[in-house]
N, C-alpha and C positions, 0 to 999 in steps of 0.2 A: 121937464121930461128927463131922467137918468139917462144918462150915456152908459154902455158898454164898449169897452177898449179891450179888442180881442189881439192883446201884443203880438203872440205868436202869428197868426196870419193879417198882421197889420190891418184890420178892420175894426171902425168905430160907427156904432149907431146909438141913436135914440130910441129908448122901451118905453114903454108904460109903465108907471110904479108897479110894482109887484110881478113884473114878467118873469117867468121861470127861465132861467138861465139856459139852459139846454134847448130848450124849445126858441129861445130866443136865436140860438147857435144856427138852428137848423133852418130857419124861416130866414133868416137875412145872411146866410153863408159863411156864418162865424170861422166855422171849421172845428170847432171844438170836437174832438173824438169820441164815440160812442159806439155801444152795441144794442143794450137793450132799454135805455131811456126811464128805466123803474126802479134803480138802486139795488139791483142784483149782482152787476158784474163788475162796478168799479172802473168802468173804462172813460168815464167823463172828468175823471180826477182833472182838478185845475188847481193852479198855486192863485190867489189872490196877491196880487201885486199890490193895488193901493185898493183901499175902499172896502176894508173888513168890515166899520161900521154901517155898511150901508147894504148888508144882506141879510136875510130872514135867518132864525136860530139855526145853529147845526141840528139835525134832524137824526132818530136813533137809527137809521139805515147807514147814514153817514159814518157816524161813531165804530157801527159794524163792519162797515168796508176797509175804512180808512184808518181806524184806531185815533187814541186821544192823543199820541204824537204827532201825528200828520196832521191833525186838527189843527193843532198848537203851531206848527212850522206854517200854517195860512192855507193849506189844501182844503177843499170840498168837493162836492158830486154836483154837477152842473144841474142833473137831472132834480136834486132835492134843493136847492139853491134858488129863493126869488131875489130879484134885484130891486131896492128900495130909494138909491141912490146910486151917483158914479161911480165903478167900477173898474178895474184893469186887472186882467186874467191872462196865465198864459200856462203853457203845457210844452213839454219837449218830447223830441222825437224815443229817446231811450225812453221814458214814460209810457210810450204807445205801446210800444213793441213790448214791452213787460206786461202792460197791464193787456192788452190781447191774448196773450197766454193765458193769464187769470182768469179772463174773464172767460174764454172756449171751456177751461176745468169745471168753471160755475156752471156755465149753460150748461154742459155735458151732465154735472150731478143733478142739475132739477129735472134733466129730461127722463 
């Protein structure tokens, strides 16, 4: 079984192959920040520290929310990413504050 290490929260768990990264975080209290869970807000942005090759392909919503530059730097949206092997992910408080502001604007725009 693949393992997911949530570097920021200090938790490591084993998951089924092709498990959704955000749902895994929610279920096992990995603490990945999120607002919507559907690729609209971008708050579940995580940095893939290790295991880039052990993830599903980048989805269109990720390109739309993150842009090619952030994806090239190793960022992914946890809600759009499936785990196929061992990975380590991280996020920062600075990211969380900034992303919460962006998320609120996007959610307000949809309503």
